[in-house]
C-alpha positions, 0 to 999 in steps of 0.5 A: 500500500502506498503512503500519503507521501507517495500519492501526494506528488501524483495528486499534485500532478493531476491537479496541475494538469486539470488546471492547465486544461481548464485554463486552455479552454477558458482562454479559447475565444468564443465563436458566434459564427459556425466553423466549417472544415476546410475543403479537401483537395478532392473535387468530389467534396467541393460545393457544386454550383447547382446546389442552391437550385436543388431541394434538400435531400436531392442527390448531387453526385454518386461515386463508387469507392474501394472497400476498406480493409477487412470489409470483404464482399462489401460495396462502398458508395459515396453520395453527395446530397443537398442539405441546409447549413446551420445558418439556413444556406444551401450546402452539399454534404457527403455520406458513405454507404457500405452494403454487404453482399448477400445481406438479408433484405429485412436485416438490421442496418447500422448508421454512424454519424461523426460530428 
């Protein structure tokens, strides 16, 4: 069993780390406007010129992709669709759909959204 003298430096270190983390968070400037990620060099992710005339949910582009490692017998498709930003403006978003071969028609599905 550790004595109080052995635990005290660890406790002091934990308190110092927590204080540093809180200071970093408190010092961060508050943003009133939403922050969007920078565009990737792949043109598929760029905002198409016709997105404003499309309705929310309309498909703007589709492309097949290679299956990730260990996803055998799976079709992968990326879909670009029209959506609305948090400020009410039209924008494009992309989702990736993985479809396993021989999956039952009424079988379960898994949906994952990373925000």
